[in-house]
C-alpha positions in Angstrom: -62.7 -27.4 197.0 -62.5 -26.9 193.2 -63.5 -24.2 190.7 -64.3 -24.7 187.1 -61.9 -22.9 184.7 -62.7 -20.7 181.8 -60.9 -23.4 179.8 -63.4 -26.3 179.6 -60.5 -28.8 179.7 -59.2 -27.7 183.1 -60.4 -27.7 186.7 -58.8 -25.5 189.3 -58.0 -26.8 192.8 -58.6 -23.8 195.1 -56.2 -24.9 197.8 -53.1 -24.3 195.7 -54.4 -22.9 192.4 -53.3 -26.0 190.5 -54.8 -26.6 187.1 -56.0 -30.1 186.7 -56.5 -31.5 183.1 -59.6 -33.5 182.5 -57.6 -36.7 182.0 -58.7 -40.0 183.6 -55.1 -41.0 183.9 -54.3 -37.9 186.0 -54.3 -38.7 189.7 -55.6 -35.2 190.6 -58.5 -35.5 188.2 -59.4 -38.9 189.7 -59.4 -37.2 193.1 -61.7 -34.5 191.7 -64.0 -37.1 190.3 -64.1 -38.9 193.6 -64.9 -35.5 195.3 -67.8 -35.0 192.8 -69.1 -38.5 193.5 -69.6 -37.6 197.1 -72.1 -34.9 196.0 -69.8 -32.0 196.0 -70.2 -29.2 193.4 -67.3 -27.0 192.1 -67.6 -23.3 191.9 -68.5 -21.9 188.5 -65.9 -20.3 186.4 -66.0 -16.5 186.6 -68.7 -15.2 184.2 -66.5 -12.1 183.4 -62.9 -13.1 184.0 -61.8 -9.5 183.7 -63.9 -8.5 186.7 -61.4 -9.9 189.1 -58.3 -9.8 187.0 -56.1 -9.0 190.0 -57.1 -12.3 191.6 -56.3 -14.4 188.5 -53.3 -16.6 188.5 -50.7 -16.3 185.8 -52.0 -19.4 184.1 -55.6 -18.0 184.1 -54.4 -14.7 182.6 -52.5 -16.5 179.9 -55.5 -18.7 179.1 -57.7 -15.6 178.9 -55.2 -13.8 176.6 -54.9 -16.9 174.3 -58.6 -17.1 174.1 -58.9 -13.5 173.1 -56.2 -13.9 170.5 -58.1 -16.8 169.0 -61.3 -14.7 168.8 -59.4 -11.9 167.1 -58.0 -14.3 164.6 -61.5 -15.6 163.8 -62.7 -12.1 163.3 -59.8 -11.2 161.1 -60.3 -14.3 158.9 -64.1 -13.7 158.6 -63.5 -10.1 157.5 -60.7 -11.3 155.2 
């Protein structure tokens, strides 16, 4: 089973928490696409990732923090 990530370029494989890039050359992404073709649907990304922060992997926490940094940069530039 899979879960969408807060990063639109990644899919999370729930069995081991692996991040799978949306790259047709990636074997794991092809397996995901095959899984989708059989009518399966991935779980949605968490609407509020901070809600379950204790269950996030290190990679998810880093992605979350990097996204927040980018948002802060945009705010700083716009207030410039």
